[in-house]
N, C-alpha and C positions, 0 to 999 in steps of 0.2 A: 773085123780083122784089119781092114784098111785104116780105120781110125787109130787102132792100137799101134800099128806100124808107123803111121805119121806122127803119133805122139812121141814115140821113142826117137824118131828122126829129129824132131824139134828139140827134144831134151839133149840129144847128143851134139847136134850141130850148132844150136843157138842157145844152149843152156837155159831152156825154159823150165821154170819150176813153179811150185805152188805160189799163188799170189801175184805172179807176173802178169802184166797186161799185154795181150796180143791183139793187134788190130786186124780186122777182116774187111776187105772190100772186094766182094765177089757177086756174081750173078746167082740167081736162085736155081742151083743145080745140085746133083748128088755130091759133086766135089765140095761144094760149100758145106753140105751136111757133114761130110767126113771131117772137114776142117774144124767145124765147131765142136764136134764130139772129141776130136783129138786134143783140143785145147782144154776142154772140161775134164778129160781123163787125167790130165796133168795137175788138176787143181788150179790151173791158170784162169785168168779172167778175160773173156772175149769182149772186144770193143767194136761193134759194127759201125762201119762208115759208108755213107751213101756214095756210090760211084759218081754221082752227079755233083758232088760237093766241089766248090771252087778250091783252089790250092790253099788259100788262106785258112779256110775252115778245117780242112783235113790236117794241115800243119798244126793248127791250134790244138786239135784233139790228140794228135800224136805226142805233142810236147806236154800237154796237160796230164796225160795218163802215163807219161814216161814209158811209152810202149817199147818193148824190146824187139818187135818184129811187125811187119806189115805183110799180110798174106793176101794175094790177089791172083789174077790170071794174066797170061802173057798178052792177051788182047785188050787188057784194061788200059784206060787213058793214063792212069798213074804211071804205067811203065815208061811212057814217052817222056815223063818228067822225073824219071828216077833220080837224076843227078841233083834235083832240088831237095830231096828228102835225106836227112842225115840219119837214116835208119835202114837196117837190112830189109830187103824186099824179096819175098819168096813167091815164085810163080808156081802155084800148086799143080797146074796141068803139065808142067815140065819136069817134075821131080818124081813122077810115079814109078819109074824104073829104079830110082835111087832108094826108095823106101822099102823095096821088097826084101832087102837083106836084114831088115830089123824085125824084132820079135813081134809076134801076133798076140802075145799074152796081154792081159789087162795090166796097165801100170799100177803099182802098189802105192797109192797116195791116199792119205787120210784127209778127206774133205768133210767138214762139219756144217751144220745148218747155219752157223753164223758167218761162214766164209762167203766171200763175194762170188757171185755167179757171172755177172756182166756189169758193164758200165754203159748206160744209155744216155745220149746227149739230147737235151730238150732246149727249146729256145730260151734265151736269156734277155732281160730287159736292158742290159748295159752294153750290148754289142757282141758279147761272146756267149756261146751256149754253155749250159750247165750239165756237168756229168753226174748222173744219179747212180749211186752205189747200190745195186740190186743184190740182195742176199739170197742164199739158197732157201732159207726158211720161208720167206714170203711166197716164193714161187711154188714150193712144195705144197703149201697150204692151198693156194689158188688152183693148182693143177688137180690135186686130190678132190677138192670140193667140186670143181667143174665136171670131172669124170663121173663122180657118183650122183651128183644132183641131177644131171641130165641123162643118167642111166646109159652111158656108153658101154659098148662091149667090143671084143676083139674083131667083130664083124664090121664095125664102123669104118668109114673111109673119110678121112679129114682132108680138106682142101687147104693148102698153104699158099696164100696169095698176098698176105700183108708184107710189105717191105720189112726186112729184118732189122732195120734201125728203130722200129716201133715195138713197144712192149707186147702188143697183142701177138706178134709173131712168135714169141717164146712159148705161149700156150699152144699155138697151132703146130709148132715144130716138135716140141718135146713131150706133150701129153700123149699123142698116139704112140710115140716110141717108148715111153715109160710103161705103157699098159699093153703093148702088143697089137695095137690097131694098125691100120694101113694109112700111110701118108702119101698124098699126091701133090707134087710141086707144080705150081702154075708156071707157064712159060712166059716169064716177064710180066708186064702189066697187061693183062688180058682185058679186052673190051667186053661189053655186056653179052654180045652174041658168042664170043669165045668162051666166056664163063659158062654159059648155058651148054655149049657143046662139051665142055670138060665135065660138067655135072652128069650129063647123059652118058658120055663115053665111059667114064670111070665109075659110075654109080655112086657119086659123092653123097654122103649122108649128113655132113655138117659143113657149113660155110659161114664166114664172118664178113660183114660189111660195115663201113662207117655209114651213118644215115645218108650223107650226100651220095656215096657210092650206091647205096640201095635205091635212092630216089632215081638216079640215072639209069640203074639197071631196070627198074620198073617202067621207065619212060621209053626204053628201047622198043620201037614199034615193031621190029621184025622178030622179037622174042616170042616164042610159042611156049608159054608156061605150062600148057597141058601135057607137054612131053616130059616134064620134070616129075618123076615118080619116086626117085630114091631118097631125096632130101627129107629128113625128119626134124631138123632143127636149124634155124637161122638166128644168128646173134648180131646185134648192133651195139657198137660202143665207139668212143672217140669224140663224139660231139652229141648235141641234143637231138633226140629222136622226136620229131614234131608229130602232132596229131594228124596233120595232112598227109605225111608220109605213111603213117600207120593205116590211115583210111585207104589210101591208094594200094597199100600192100595187101590188105585183106579183100580188096576187090579183085586182085589178080591171083593170090595164093592163099591157101588155107593151112600152110605149114606153120607150126608154132613159131612165133617171133619173140625173142627175149631182148630186153633193153638193159644193158649192163653199163656200169659207171665205175671209173677209177682212174686216177692219175698214175704216171710212171712211178712216182714216189711211193706208191702203195702196191707195187707188184701186180700190175695189169689191172684187174677189176676187183671192186670190193662190195658192190651192191648189185642186185638183180631184180628185174620186174618181168615176169613171164606173162606176156600179154595173151589175150584171147580176142576173137572177133567182136565180142560184146563190148570191149573197151572203146570201140569206135563210137558206140551209141551213147556213152556216158557224157554227162554235162561238162566235165572238166576239159579245159582247153589244152592242158599240158599232160604229157605222159610221165608218170613218176619214174624215178631211178630205183625205187623199190626198197628192199630190206638188205641188211648186211649179210655177207656170206659167212661161213663158219670161221670162228676165231678172229673176227673183225668187229670193232665197235665204231658206230657212226654217231657223231655228235653235231648238234647245231649250236654254235656258241655266240654269245653276245660280245661286245667290244672289250669286255673285261675277262674274256675266256671262261665265262660261266655258262652253264647249260641254259639255253633259251627255252621258255615254256612251249608247250604244244601250240602250234599255229602261229608262232612268232618267228619272223625271218631272222636268220643269222648266217654266220659263215660255217660251211660244212667242214668238219675236222674228222680225221680218221685215226683210230688207234688199233693196236693188236699186232699179231704176228706178221702182218703184211708190210710193215713199214721198212723203207730203205734205211741204210745206215746214215745217209745224208748226201751232201754234195761234195764231190771231189775237190780238194784244195780250196774249199770255200766255207771255212768255219763260221763266218758271220752270216752267210745265207742259210746255212744249216741251223744255226741258233735261232734265226728269225722265223723259219718255217716249221721246224720240228721243236715244239715247245713242251714244257712240263706244265700240266694243269692239275689243280687240286679240286677234285670233284667231291671229295669227302675229307674229313679231318685226319684220316689215318694214312693216306698214301697219295702219291702223285702219279699221274698218267701221262706218258709221252704220246703226243698226237702230232699229226701233220696237218697244218692249216692249208687248205686247198686254194683259198681265194675265191671259191665258188659260193654263191648265196643259195640257201635252201631253207626248207621248212618241213617240220614233221607234220604229216597229215593225220586226221583222226582214224584212218584205217591202218595206221602203223607203218606207212611207207613214207619215204622222203621225196620231196619235190625239188628239182633243180630249178633255180630262178635266174641264172645268169652269173656274171662275174662281178667281183668287187673292183677289179682293175680293168685294164685295156686288153688283157690277153684274149685271143680268139682261137677258134679251132676250125680248120678247113680240111675236109677229107680225112679227119682223124689226126691231123698234125697240129700240135700246140704251137702257136706263133705269138711271139711278143712283138707287137708293132714297134716298140721302143728299140728292139735290136736292129731293125731295118732303118728306123729313123736316125739312130745314132751314126750309122754308116753314111747315110745320105747327107747329114749335116756336116760331115767332114769335108764336103766340097766347099772350096773357098768362097763361092758366090751364093751358097744357100743360107738363108736367114732362119726360116722356120719350116718345119715339115710335119705333116700328119699322114699316117698310113692307115687306111681303112679298108674293110672288105666290101666288095660290091658284086652283085649278081648280074650276069649278062642275060640276053634274051633267051638263052637256052638253059637258064637256071644253074649255070656253072659259076662258082665263086672265083673271084680274082682279088688280088691286093692292088689297091690304087694309092699312089703317093701324091698328095697335094703339097706344094711348096711355094714359098715366097723367096724372092731374091733379095740380097742385101742392097740397100740403097746406095747409089753411086757416091752419096755424100758421107757414107759411113767412114769412120776413122780407123785405119789399121794401126794397132798398137803392139809393139814388141813386148814380150813377156817381162823383160827387164825394166821397162819404162814405168815410172811411178805414175799411177792414174791420178788425173786431176779431177776435182769435183764436177766440172762442167762436162766431162766426158759422158757422165751418166744421164745428162739431160737430153735424151734421145727425142727425136721428133715424134716418136710413137708414144711418148709419155708426156702429156701436158697437164700439170696439176690444175691449172686454171679451168681446163675443160671439164673437170669432174663436178664442179659446183653447178647447181641447177636451181631454178626457181619453181620447180614442179613439186607438188605436195604429195604425189603418189606415183607408183610405177606406171599405172595405166596412162597417165598424162604423157609420159615419154613415148609410149606406143602410139598415142594419138598424133604426136608430132610426126612419127614415121608415116602414119596413114596419110597425113596431109601433104608431106613433102615428096613421098615416093609412091604415089597412088598406082602407077603402072609398073612398078618394079616387082619382081618375084619375091614374095614373102615366105612361102612354104613350098617345099617339094616333097611329095609323099606318093609312094607307089608309082613313080615316074609321071605324076601329074603335078602341074605347077599352079599355084594360087597367088594372084597378085595382092598387093596391100589393099587395093580397092575392093576386090572380091572378099578378102578376109574381113574387112570392116563391115561389108554388107551382111555377111554371115553373123558377125557379132551383134549387129543392131537387131537382126531378126530374133536372135536368141534372147537378147535383153528384153524385147517386147514380150516374148513368151513367158519369161521368168517373172517379170513385174506385173503383167496384166492377169495372167492365169494363175500363177502360184504366189503372188503377192510378196515376192522377194524384195527386200529393201536393204538399206545401209545397215551393216552389222549382222545380217542374216547368215547363219552357218549352213553351208551347202556341202553335203557329202558327195564326192565325185568318184564314181567307179568307172574307169575308162581305160582304154588301151592307148597305144602310141599311134595317133592319127591326127589329121587336121581337125577333126571334130573335137578332140580333146583340147586343142589350142583355142578353138572358137569358144568352147565352154568356159575355159579359165579366163579368157579375156572378157567375156560377157559378165561373169561374176565380179571381176575386178572393176569393170566399168560401173556397175551398180553400187559398188562399195561394200559388197558382201564378202564373206570369208569362205574360201573353199578348203575342204578337208579331203585330200586324195587317199583313196583306198585301192590297193592292188586287187585286180580281178581274181588272182590266184589265192587270196587269203581264204582260209577255211571259214565256214559260217560262224563258228564260235567267236572268232576274232572280229568279223564284220559286225556281229551283234553287239559286241563289247564297245 
């Protein structure tokens, strides 16, 4: 009834109609739920905005969506900067008396499966976020599949704790409301102990974590997992679920844990892997992302957008009802990521290229193997380091910058920016100035320095060994290895290969190794002998390794 009245209020006072964008910046309260429902009842599109956003990002989203309204609360920070925004701002907590005069009947609006539901912003590589156009069709498919696959009933109690700017929140919020189950709203960002208290207090039966959040939850020493009796399903998504987290999980809990995968561009999640305790004992070092949900197709494509064979690594692509319409006001980005592929001679298939690398395994599941680009995921948030780098490089003294993720001693992820400053001798040039050829001859590029009298790559490494013996060569797992120590390791391995295994110049050595200092030592030793190394990923299925 409150949502209906608020819908009519918005229609009457602000002329909100089907297809209009309405931005929402509110805390996780019943008022926010009523606000979201009122927008959807009008067939309008809700645009969630993080209340912690800086002014520039919020302003960009409002302008990009051409939002007709920003709905917030009187105590929100945005209210103090109201004069900066060229848009009507509604403080929901201050209009409750005003909406009582409006109708409590459902608004009569014809909303179809192809109409937009929401616009969610994800990180962009060029400095501005990308607005993903989420349709009703994909959400209906995901919500229906999730409800029936995991056999939810009206007795279930779902915990809504994911920030509503992330796609996972859509399933948390609207699935229970669509099927008559109970929804419990978290009180802001609850810590591990508070989450356990809420589970026990409200009898929560389902909860979602990103893998990082789950790891932190399991590490909370004061948590008494034996008191958790109501939970019957936990789901992880948003980033890779590692085997170490899965192992830790089943040491503490025996509740079924599902690993789901899917980008915002594909309406929450599109694959699932329902783990069991026995998965901890299996030889594989990575947890699969599983099989596609209903009405979704998963492809692993080669560089020519053709289907890669079983066991061959390629880019994960997604097709089916789940696909978003594209990116708002970005036809070029949409064209690049949502492509038409010809898998047979009769028809083309629209797919979204995820940028994720994967491989079909022999058991019919898909394995995630990392990113093609530099995009990273922290606590379920997709982050383009390039977006941060592009802002930092706007500083007049910054020359180059690299943004990378790093864990602290408590296993929490942080973003760290490494930068170099412009040399004092750099020449500042006005845009209107015609560039002279000598301007490009930077001290950082000396053509003569490229020439070398070395006959192979290893000889260049040998020079480093000789010149910088005490300098740090490798840092791995917070342990440093000097050039001298690295050379000693290489020499020992050379002796082993030549004396015991008779490796010589031109010998072909298959190298199955991970990312560690031992791998570097192995490669350098093989190069020193003059042999040839053939790298093989440890995650390759046996069929490919044998080939």
